[in-house]
Residue, then its C-alpha position, 0 to 999 in steps of 0.5 A: m592534447q588528445a589525452l586532455d580532450q579524452l579526460e574532458a569527455s570522461v568528466r562530462q560523461l561522469l557529470d551527466e551520469q551523476d545528474r541522471l542518478r540524482k534524478q533517479l534517486t529523487e524519483l525513487r524517494d518520491r515513490n517510496e514516500a507515496m508507497r509508505s503513505e498508501l501502506v499507512r492508509t491501508y493498515g488503518e483501513m484494515d484495522d477499521l474493518q477488523q473492528r467492524y467485523r468483530a462488532l458484527l460477529a459479537a452482535h450476531q452471536m448475542t442476538g441469535g435473530t431470525e433466519g433472515d437476520r442471520q442471513r443479513a449478518k452473514d452477508q455483511l460479514t462476507l462483505i467485510i471479510g472480502q474488504v479485509n482480504r483486499a486490504m491484506e492483498a494491497l499490503k503484500s504488493 
């Protein structure tokens, strides 16, 4: 009888462990999907920023502009480069 009780306790433990692992799997799948969505969003943002950077760089090169124009273009490019760097860091984590 004792062996049957031990077997029943072992089965109960295994079923509890199975339930815990199923819950953990569901949580990990949800987290994976959230991270995948964030990655897709970040890639899109990075692509947009790179396109804006190229457009601004081309405009700046074509205009030559005054010293003030060049400084504003430089400031804008610095801002965009910072955004691109932040997007790339987000992709790494």
